[in-house]
Backbone as a chain_set.jsonl record, in Angstrom:
{"seq": "MALFQYKRPRQFEYKPRFYDPKKEQLEQLKAKYGENQGEDYSRKINFRKVFEQQKAEKIKSPISSSKIILYACIVVILIYVIIIVLEKF", "coords": {"N": [[53.454, 6.77, -40.059], [52.324, 9.453, -38.24], [50.446, 12.194, -37.781], [50.555, 13.399, -35.201], [52.622, 12.918, -32.444], [52.318, 11.221, -29.789], [53.452, 11.705, -26.181], [54.34, 9.112, -24.251], [53.291, 8.114, -21.07], [55.064, 8.436, -18.34], [56.185, 5.293, -16.809], [55.479, 3.745, -13.729], [57.646, 2.48, -11.431], [57.779, 0.718, -8.739], [59.422, -0.93, -6.445], [59.01, -3.085, -3.529], [60.411, -3.17, -0.738], [61.078, -5.472, 2.047], [61.579, -6.611, 5.078], [61.753, -9.614, 6.695], [62.326, -11.011, 9.371], [61.812, -13.787, 10.091], [60.705, -15.264, 7.957], [63.429, -15.435, 6.344], [64.627, -16.899, 7.916], [63.34, -18.767, 8.222], [63.769, -20.041, 5.262], [66.69, -20.398, 5.44], [66.698, -22.503, 7.167], [65.204, -24.305, 5.645], [66.982, -24.41, 3.371], [69.062, -25.484, 4.587], [68.34, -28.203, 5.478], [66.691, -29.44, 4.026], [63.625, -29.364, 2.078], [60.336, -30.63, 3.49], [59.573, -33.593, 2.811], [57.563, -35.534, 3.222], [54.251, -35.297, 4.69], [52.145, -32.695, 4.268], [52.265, -29.922, 6.251], [50.074, -27.99, 7.038], [49.043, -24.605, 8.105], [46.273, -23.987, 8.148], [43.074, -24.91, 9.246], [41.005, -27.543, 8.423], [37.624, -27.126, 8.291], [35.51, -28.257, 7.473], [36.394, -30.879, 7.152], [36.772, -31.803, 9.7], [34.258, -31.468, 10.737], [32.7, -33.17, 9.578], [34.148, -35.589, 10.374], [33.748, -35.847, 13.217], [30.878, -36.144, 12.956], [30.7, -38.548, 11.758], [31.862, -40.117, 13.813], [29.74, -39.54, 15.908], [27.736, -41.014, 14.557], [28.576, -43.572, 14.436], [28.757, -44.261, 17.481], [26.374, -46.208, 19.414], [23.116, -45.707, 20.502], [22.778, -45.059, 23.97], [21.276, -47.08, 26.491], [19.906, -45.9, 28.469], [19.199, -43.639, 27.586], [17.105, -44.5, 25.7], [15.288, -45.901, 27.25], [14.627, -43.764, 28.886], [13.193, -41.888, 26.598], [11.089, -43.88, 25.625], [9.746, -43.913, 27.939], [8.82, -41.075, 27.931], [7.168, -41.243, 25.575], [5.291, -43.287, 26.446], [3.98, -41.706, 28.323], [2.906, -39.068, 27.165], [0.874, -40.623, 25.389], [-0.854, -41.696, 27.402], [-1.735, -39.468, 28.287], [-2.806, -37.925, 26.006], [-4.911, -40.136, 25.913], [-6.453, -39.713, 27.688], [-7.171, -36.987, 27.709], [-8.909, -37.193, 25.397], [-10.606, -39.164, 26.301], [-12.343, -37.407, 27.553], [-13.685, -35.727, 26.18]], "CA": [[54.156, 8.139, -39.791], [51.219, 9.94, -37.418], [50.391, 13.6, -37.918], [50.907, 13.761, -34.113], [53.361, 12.009, -31.713], [51.792, 11.536, -28.473], [53.972, 11.299, -25.123], [54.093, 8.266, -23.277], [53.506, 8.374, -19.747], [56.068, 7.158, -17.377], [55.922, 3.845, -15.89], [55.944, 3.46, -12.045], [58.22, 0.82, -11.038], [58.12, 0.645, -7.675], [59.429, -2.35, -6.165], [58.864, -2.852, -2.404], [61.656, -3.6, 0.383], [60.231, -5.805, 3.033], [62.802, -7.469, 5.707], [61.045, -10.57, 7.093], [63.641, -12.098, 9.79], [61.158, -15.148, 10.437], [60.793, -16.076, 6.85], [64.555, -15.454, 6.469], [65.377, -18.226, 8.949], [62.88, -20.29, 7.526], [64.307, -20.102, 4.378], [67.794, -20.96, 5.646], [66.647, -23.865, 7.87], [64.663, -25.142, 4.421], [68.083, -24.576, 2.365], [70.369, -26.554, 5.116], [68.087, -29.432, 6.268], [65.912, -29.461, 3.015], [62.097, -29.199, 2.486], [59.578, -31.956, 4.088], [58.964, -34.647, 1.661], [56.24, -36.377, 3.864], [53.058, -34.61, 4.681], [52.071, -31.292, 3.803], [51.825, -29.461, 7.541], [49.286, -26.409, 6.553], [48.374, -24.054, 9.554], [44.953, -23.889, 8.201], [42.565, -25.8, 9.138], [40.007, -27.833, 7.428], [36.638, -27.326, 9.201], [34.309, -29.172, 6.917], [36.54, -32.006, 7.276], [36.556, -31.544, 11.088], [32.885, -31.698, 11.222], [32.811, -34.807, 8.794], [34.653, -36.594, 11.105], [32.359, -35.826, 14.161], [29.63, -36.507, 12.402], [30.858, -39.909, 11.589], [31.952, -40.49, 15.563], [28.327, -39.46, 16.54], [27.041, -42.05, 14.104], [29.004, -44.828, 14.834], [28.436, -44.302, 18.853], [25.502, -46.455, 19.693], [22.442, -44.897, 21.679], [22.594, -45.468, 25.295], [19.794, -47.559, 27.078], [19.36, -45.204, 29.312], [18.232, -42.688, 26.863], [15.865, -45.433, 25.02], [14.532, -46.22, 28.291], [13.624, -42.088, 28.792], [12.217, -41.89, 25.234], [10.301, -44.751, 25.708], [8.911, -43.411, 29.038], [8.066, -39.768, 27.533], [6.134, -41.608, 24.701], [3.865, -43.94, 26.952], [3.396, -40.669, 29.168], [2.33, -38.724, 26.244], [-0.048, -41.418, 24.759], [-1.631, -41.787, 28.273], [-2.445, -37.825, 28.408], [-3.898, -38.06, 25.004], [-5.96, -40.689, 25.949], [-7.48, -39.143, 29.24], [-7.892, -35.89, 27.062], [-9.725, -37.59, 24.103], [-12.045, -39.477, 26.957], [-13.066, -36.378, 28.384], [-14.645, -34.994, 25.136]], "C": [[52.313, 8.569, -39.134], [51.648, 11.689, -37.451], [51.051, 13.99, -36.254], [51.488, 12.912, -33.279], [52.685, 12.386, -30.287], [52.952, 11.114, -27.293], [53.357, 10.185, -24.386], [53.895, 8.342, -21.923], [54.451, 7.506, -19.243], [56.042, 6.077, -16.878], [56.323, 4.307, -14.631], [56.562, 2.042, -11.748], [58.717, 1.133, -9.918], [57.999, -1.085, -6.839], [59.563, -2.402, -4.389], [60.126, -3.732, -1.468], [60.906, -3.849, 1.578], [61.458, -6.939, 3.459], [61.912, -8.089, 6.403], [61.941, -11.279, 8.019], [63.063, -13.753, 9.92], [61.347, -15.986, 8.994], [62.265, -16.168, 6.389], [64.967, -16.496, 6.88], [64.589, -19.186, 8.472], [63.187, -20.737, 6.355], [65.928, -20.694, 4.589], [67.559, -22.011, 5.997], [66.278, -24.516, 6.427], [65.809, -25.302, 3.7], [68.886, -25.964, 3.301], [69.485, -27.92, 5.553], [66.648, -29.843, 4.616], [64.456, -29.759, 3.057], [61.435, -30.693, 2.899], [59.168, -32.349, 2.939], [58.004, -35.535, 1.972], [54.838, -35.766, 3.541], [52.87, -33.101, 4.686], [51.42, -30.866, 5.28], [51.296, -27.999, 7.218], [48.832, -26.157, 7.635], [46.724, -23.741, 8.992], [44.041, -25.257, 8.646], [41.052, -26.506, 8.689], [38.7, -28.272, 8.251], [35.243, -28.316, 8.693], [35.014, -30.708, 7.135], [36.563, -32.57, 9.002], [35.153, -32.22, 11.667], [32.261, -32.8, 10.721], [32.906, -35.886, 10.051], [34.169, -36.442, 12.765], [31.237, -36.077, 14.357], [29.743, -38.222, 12.252], [31.067, -40.622, 12.907], [30.503, -40.337, 15.878], [27.622, -40.683, 15.933], [27.478, -43.304, 14.511], [28.903, -45.179, 16.503], [26.896, -45.01, 18.827], [24.704, -45.5, 20.692], [22.381, -45.694, 22.815], [21.418, -46.166, 25.614], [19.14, -46.715, 27.8], [18.529, -44.258, 28.397], [17.124, -43.524, 25.897], [15.086, -45.612, 25.954], [13.614, -44.687, 28.822], [12.789, -41.843, 27.628], [11.149, -42.544, 25.391], [9.16, -44.277, 26.815], [7.98, -42.021, 28.866], [7.173, -40.354, 26.473], [4.805, -41.952, 25.059], [3.56, -42.77, 27.845], [2.555, -39.932, 28.198], [1.208, -39.401, 25.434], [-0.968, -41.345, 25.944], [-2.391, -40.374, 28.561], [-3.337, -37.815, 27.395], [-5.02, -38.941, 25.2], [-6.892, -40.218, 26.997], [-7.845, -37.959, 28.672], [-8.765, -36.385, 26.236], [-10.632, -38.667, 25.099], [-12.619, -38.493, 27.802], [-13.978, -35.662, 27.397], [-15.564, -36.102, 24.753]], "O": [[51.302, 8.019, -39.57], [52.729, 12.236, -37.232], [51.962, 14.813, -36.156], [50.856, 11.857, -33.244], [52.555, 13.51, -29.802], [53.433, 10.007, -27.534], [52.201, 10.18, -23.963], [54.883, 8.967, -21.536], [54.677, 6.324, -19.499], [55.412, 6.376, -15.863], [57.261, 5.073, -14.409], [56.093, 0.907, -11.819], [59.807, 1.693, -9.798], [57.117, -1.933, -6.703], [60.377, -1.581, -3.966], [60.539, -4.861, -1.734], [60.24, -2.994, 2.163], [62.057, -7.747, 2.75], [61.071, -7.342, 6.902], [62.438, -12.285, 7.513], [63.802, -14.736, 9.849], [61.95, -17.053, 8.881], [62.423, -17.288, 5.902], [65.757, -17.131, 6.181], [64.99, -20.335, 8.287], [62.932, -21.93, 6.19], [66.296, -21.51, 3.745], [68.094, -22.882, 5.31], [67.118, -25.315, 6.013], [65.877, -26.435, 3.221], [69.188, -27.069, 2.851], [70.204, -28.785, 6.052], [65.814, -30.741, 4.738], [64.026, -30.385, 4.025], [62.008, -31.749, 2.629], [58.525, -31.678, 2.133], [57.57, -36.305, 1.116], [54.352, -35.723, 2.411], [53.715, -32.419, 5.265], [50.305, -31.285, 5.591], [52.032, -27.014, 7.16], [48.26, -27.01, 8.314], [46.048, -23.112, 9.807], [44.354, -26.416, 8.376], [40.045, -25.797, 8.684], [38.579, -29.378, 8.779], [34.344, -28.858, 9.336], [34.262, -31.673, 7.277], [36.353, -33.744, 9.306], [34.947, -33.05, 12.552], [31.357, -33.37, 11.332], [32.085, -36.681, 10.508], [34.521, -37.424, 13.419], [30.601, -36.229, 15.4], [28.861, -38.984, 12.649], [30.473, -41.682, 13.102], [30.051, -41.437, 16.197], [26.944, -41.382, 16.686], [26.654, -44.105, 14.951], [28.971, -46.369, 16.81], [26.091, -44.348, 18.172], [25.243, -44.727, 21.483], [22.0, -46.864, 22.767], [20.428, -45.84, 24.959], [17.91, -46.7, 27.837], [17.306, -44.161, 28.501], [16.25, -42.821, 25.39], [13.909, -45.5, 25.611], [12.412, -44.559, 29.05], [11.602, -41.579, 27.819], [10.101, -41.902, 25.323], [7.949, -44.275, 26.596], [6.879, -41.81, 29.374], [6.102, -39.75, 26.519], [3.723, -41.546, 24.636], [2.42, -42.982, 28.258], [1.35, -40.135, 28.352], [0.558, -38.621, 24.738], [-2.063, -40.889, 25.618], [-3.532, -40.309, 29.019], [-4.54, -37.716, 27.636], [-6.1, -38.607, 24.713], [-8.099, -40.459, 26.965], [-8.973, -37.623, 29.033], [-9.809, -35.761, 26.423], [-11.592, -39.078, 24.447], [-13.36, -38.808, 28.733], [-14.963, -35.046, 27.806], [-16.465, -35.902, 23.939]]}, "num_chains": 1, "name": "protein.A"}
């Protein structure tokens, strides 16, 4: 027994009502044909997985011979320029 009895605040019971015709149609189709038991087709894109696949493809592809020749020419030219500059000093 308490000396004073306090009134409890009234509870707010709001249940929103929202009608989505696409969702209802989807649920009807699922009920009619059953849910897909195979792969899960999600609409999200797994960017990390996509980037890893692209990286793996780049690693697997060999460097073309024209790129190797180009890099070798650039290195030879740089070495030649460095030697000429060092001889002047």
